[in-house]
N, C-alpha and C positions, 0 to 999 in steps of 0.2 A: 258819634253817637255814645260810645262807651263813657267819656268824660262828661257828657250832658247827664246821662243817666246816673251816674256816680254822684255827680253834684246834686241833682234832684233828690235821690234817696238820702244823701247826707243832710240836706237843709229842710227837706219836707218829706220826712219818713212816712207820713201816712197818705202822700199823694198816689194817685193812680197814674201809672205812665202808660199813655198812648202812642202807639207808633201808628201814624197816618198811613193809610194804604197808598197814598201817593209815593211815600219813600220807600216803601216796601217794592211797589213795582218799579220804581226808579232804579234801585239797587238790582233788581232782577234784569231789567233792560242793560245795565252796566255788564252784568255777567254775561248775557246774551253777547253783547258786544266785544267782551274779552275773548269770547270762544272764536267770534269771526275774525277779529284780529289775530289770534293764535293760528288760525287755519291759513290766514293769508301770509303769515310770515313762512309757513311751512311750503307754500306753493312756489313755482318757477314763475318768473314775471309773466310770461304770456297766458299763463293759466289764473292769474288774479282778477281778470276782467270781470267775471261773473259775481265775485264778492265786492268789488271796490264800488264805493258810492251806494252800498245797500243798507248802511247803518240805520238810516231813518225807516226804511220800510220794515226793519225789524222792530223799531221802536213803536211805530204808530200801531193803535189798536187794530186788531184784525178787520173790524167792521168799517173803519174809516178808510181803508185802502181802496185806491181807484184800480180799475181793472188791470192797467199796464203794470203798476206797482204790485199787484197780487199776482201777476204772472211771473214777475221777476223773484219775487219772494218764493214762490211755489218752486221755481226751477233751482233756486239756491238751497232750498230744504230738500230738494230731492237729490241734488249731487252731493250735499254734504250732510250726512246722516246724522252727526253729532249736532249740527246747527239746526237742523230739522226737529230733532228730540227736545232741544232747549227752547225752541221757539213754541212748540207745542206745550212745554211744561209753563212758559210764560203766559201764555194765552189761558191755561188751565188755572194758574194762581189768580189771574185777574177775573176769571168766573168765580172763583170762590167768594170774592167780595160782593157778588149779586146775592148771595145767600143771606136770608133774613134771619134764620133761626140759629142762635149761638151755638148750640150744640152740634147742629149739622156743619157749621162752619168749621168748628174745632176739628171734628172727625175729618172733614175734607182736607184741612191742613195737614193733619197727621198722615192722611193718604198721600197728599201731595209730596211731602217729605219723603216717604217711602219710595215713591216713583222717581223721585230726584236722586235718591240714593241709588236705586237699582239702575239707573242711566249709566253708571260708572263714568260721568262727566264729571271732572274734578271741580268745575265752577259750580255746577249743580248740587254736587255734594256739600260744597262750602256754603251754598244759599240755603239748603235744607238745615246744616247746622245753626246758621244764623236764625232762621224761623225757629227753631227748636228752642235756642237759647233766649230769644225774645219773645216765645210764645205768649206769655201773661200780657205784655204790652200789645201784641197784635190783637189777640182776643178782646183786649178792653176797647178796642175800636167798635165791636158789637155790644159789649156791655153799656158804653157811654153813649155811643153814637157821636162822639166828639171827631170833629176833623178839623185840621188847621188850614184849609183851603181858603178861607176869608182871610187869615192872617198871611199866608204866604203870598195871595194877591197884593194885599197891601204892602207887604215888604218889596213886592216887584215894582209897585208904583213908587216907593220910596227911592229905590234903586234907579228907575227911569228918571225921577225928578233930580237926583244927585247928578246923574249925567247931563241933564238939560242945564243944570245949575252951575256946570264948570265956571269957576271964576267968581262965584258969589262971594263977597268979602265980608258979608254981614251974616253971622251965625244966626241971629234972632230972626232976621229975614227967613232965611231957610226953614227954620222951626215953624214959623207961621205958615209957610208954604206946605209944610208936611201936614199941619192940622187942617188945611184947605183942601187936602189931596181927595176926600170923599166927593167933594163938589167940583173936581177937576175931570174933563174929558180928555183922555189920554189917546184916543185913537182919531186918525184923520178921515174924513169923509172923501170918499173918491167921486 
């Protein structure tokens, strides 16, 4: 992110840099996962079973969890206070993106950073510093309404196509296939 931002500022000094909410939440999920992994390293082998295999339960949006996954998540959050606080902060950060008013969103982000710093969890403190440092680009999401979701989806389709195209020897054919991607159905019917 820093090199991209520097390049944009150098080459397009009047551009508004927008940090998509997907990337902010992905970074937050990475921080929560780092906490989970750090806690696992400190546990004895027989005590790791509660946290093992729980990464996706912490990454999935709370409202999308099944009952069994929610029970496992609740148990982990109860047993490991740091992880419980970090997960609550992650969900709080996600909820900020539901706020429509830019001033309320900005105040909510400032308050979120204060809560993260007060948690005394080093990964959350680092996340708060990142949000403060890139606050203008994060708030630009509310100012512009721009999201990179469509571009990210298209890039994923290109990645899928290149994996499917392993062995293509004709670069021009691959380029034509990329141009035809919007017409291509990439899911299988069951």
